[in-house]
C-alpha positions, -999 to 999 in steps of 0.1 A, spaced: 42 477 -188 75 473 -205 82 440 -188 47 427 -197 52 437 -233 86 419 -234 71 388 -218 43 387 -244 69 391 -272 87 360 -259 55 340 -258 49 350 -295 83 338 -305 81 304 -288 46 296 -299 44 311 -334 41 287 -363 30 283 -399 -6 272 -408 -9 259 -443 -37 274 -464 -55 260 -494 -45 279 -525 -63 258 -552 -31 259 -574 0 238 -579 20 266 -594 52 276 -577 45 309 -559 76 331 -556 57 363 -549 36 373 -520 25 407 -505 2 416 -477 -21 446 -481 -38 443 -447 -46 416 -421 -74 402 -443 -60 407 -478 -29 394 -495 -17 387 -530 4 359 -543 20 353 -578 40 327 -596 44 304 -626 20 298 -654 5 333 -652 -8 326 -616 -21 354 -594 -40 348 -563 -58 370 -537 -73 363 -503 -97 387 -486 -105 366 -456 -71 363 -440 -60 333 -460 -90 310 -455 -97 311 -492 -76 321 -522 -91 332 -555 -73 327 -588 -72 359 -609 -63 353 -646 -42 380 -663 -53 382 -700 -22 378 -722 -1 366 -692 -11 329 -691 24 316 -699 43 342 -679 62 336 -646 50 363 -622 80 363 -597 70 394 -579 38 411 -567 33 444 -549 1 449 -529 -10 485 -529 -43 479 -512 -71 454 -510 -81 460 -547 -49 473 -562 -18 452 -570 11 452 -595 28 420 -608 61 416 -626 69 387 -649 105 377 -656 121 365 -687 143 377 -716 131 404 -738 93 410 -739 86 383 -714 95 409 -687 63 428 -681 44 447 -655 6 445 -651 -17 463 -627 -52 458 -614 -73 484 -594 -105 463 -591 -94 432 -572 -81 414 -603 -112 415 -624 -93 436 -650 -56 441 -657 -36 468 -675 -3 460 -692 19 489 -679 53 480 -691 67 455 -716 105 453 -719 118 459 -755 155 453 -748 164 417 -758 193 418 -734 173 428 -704 158 403 -678 138 420 -651 140 405 -616 118 425 -592 96 454 -583 90 475 -552 69 505 -543 71 531 -516 35 541 -519 6 539 -545 25 563 -569 62 558 -566 80 526 -574 110 509 -590 118 478 -610 151 465 -622 168 441 -646 201 422 -647 230 442 -662 229 452 -699 262 464 -713 277 464 -679 250 483 -659 219 472 -641 188 486 -657 165 504 -632 132 520 -641 111 544 -620 75 554 -619 58 584 -601 23 578 -613 15 543 -601 31 526 -630 12 544 -658 46 556 -671 81 542 -665 114 560 -671 148 544 -671 174 558 -647 204 571 -666 231 545 -667 256 572 -656 237 573 -622 243 536 -615 276 521 -606 290 495 -631 283 459 -625 311 434 -620 316 409 -647 293 379 -639 272 399 -614 235 396 -616 204 394 -594 179 367 -584 142 366 -591 137 340 -564 114 357 -539 105 392 -551 126 406 -522 160 412 -538 147 448 -542 131 466 -512 119 501 -504 117 520 -471 102 553 -460 96 576 -490 130 576 -508 152 548 -497 157 515 -516 182 487 -519 190 459 -545 209 428 -536 231 410 -562 249 377 -566 269 356 -590 305 367 -591 298 395 -565 274 399 -536 268 436 -533 240 459 -523 230 489 -544 213 517 -525 195 550 -532 182 577 -509 166 599 -535 139 578 -549 161 559 -573 175 589 -591 211 580 -581 227 549 -567 258 538 -547 270 502 -541 288 483 -513 301 448 -510 284 424 -485 299 394 -468 276 369 -484 290 339 -504 296 347 -541 318 336 -570 294 311 -586 261 317 -606 240 301 -578 254 322 -550 248 356 -535 221 378 -519 185 367 -525 166 389 -501 169 422 -482 149 438 -454 151 471 -436 132 481 -405 142 518 -409 165 538 -431 196 526 -412 191 490 -400 189 462 -424 197 426 -432 206 405 -462 202 368 -467 210 342 -494 236 316 -499 239 289 -526 205 277 -540 222 245 -552 231 237 -516 198 243 -498 208 227 -465 243 240 -461 251 269 -438 278 293 -446 282 330 -453 245 336 -459 234 364 -436 247 400 -431 236 431 -412 240 469 -416 234 498 -392 244 526 -416 218 523 -443 238 498 -463 271 517 -466 288 488 -448 278 453 -441 289 429 -413 287 391 -413 259 377 -391 252 344 -376 248 319 -405 213 305 -412 211 267 -413 208 267 -451 202 288 -482 174 313 -475 156 331 -503 134 354 -481 141 374 -449 119 400 -432 118 421 -401 86 414 -381 72 435 -353 69 417 -319 57 440 -292 83 467 -289 110 446 -306 119 439 -342 124 402 -348 134 384 -380 119 356 -400 137 338 -428 124 312 -453 139 289 -479 132 256 -497 147 236 -468 129 254 -439 123 286 -420 138 302 -390 131 329 -364 153 353 -345 143 374 -315 177 391 -311 184 407 -345 199 376 -361 224 368 -334 207 334 -329 182 315 -350 155 290 -340 139 267 -366 102 271 -372 98 240 -393 113 222 -423 86 230 -447 100 248 -478 89 283 -488 104 307 -513 92 341 -501 77 359 -471 57 391 -465 49 406 -431 26 433 -417 46 463 -405 28 467 -371 22 432 -358 36 396 -358 17 384 -388 31 370 -421 24 350 -452 48 327 -470 45 309 -503 65 284 -524 65 253 -545 34 233 -554 11 262 -546 21 262 -510 8 292 -489 10 295 -452 1 320 -425 23 328 -395 8 341 -363 15 338 -326 -6 311 -310 
């Protein structure tokens, strides 16, 4: 049985590919999140939010009243009818909206009032508990928490968050620079002058930080995406978004929950999204970026190109080799073994 399962996994790796979907939009879609095999949500520029309920065959546009000009860089699917979207921008352009009826109605749950803040991403452990974060304000990243599904948000005390390095920030490029795992663990990847990973194991109440061997030192460099398959084993990907096709120090791994990071085999170019994907009894990796996407069946030791089509972000199901990716010009694709 073990040998048969392993063989089947290899077949999936070799024959898996992206199938383009018809999204009915030209907006750049930097957020995507799978609720179940039939339902996924996508979000992006010009107030765009989409949902499919038939596995990607059709995508419905779901207007957010008051959000028509916003850039929804991140979306969190809670279930088939419930989703939360985060818009980016300085001051009150950073907002959080929620729907519980499949996008027919939306509630504004949070609107940033700090003119110095610029929110980058959002992530939930479950329907009730989640986090969102902003670039540093007065030397500290701003992190907010909810325990009631977003009805109320509370700022984590600045004293509980390590200081930012001058010129350090985060990227709202894929909705995956912040991720959660289990019921209490979460990580935030940064860039600019420093590529570091902030981590919490108590639901976001307190944070620690560690450096990661990802290229940094310029505004376009750093960590763009993080993924963890359990509380200990994770990966980070990124690079320089101004050098989309150049390899380099753009991939790192950890096996101690993010306390220490090791350089991994470089991806062939800048990658804005990375995710663990279940393949039989094995955890594989899938990475996407504007210049193409890649797959690894050995934990990132080697990478195989899937194709050269550009995507900004990727979302996977936790229990099977199934993913959606989205990107520029309304591009949405589904990845499945063939």
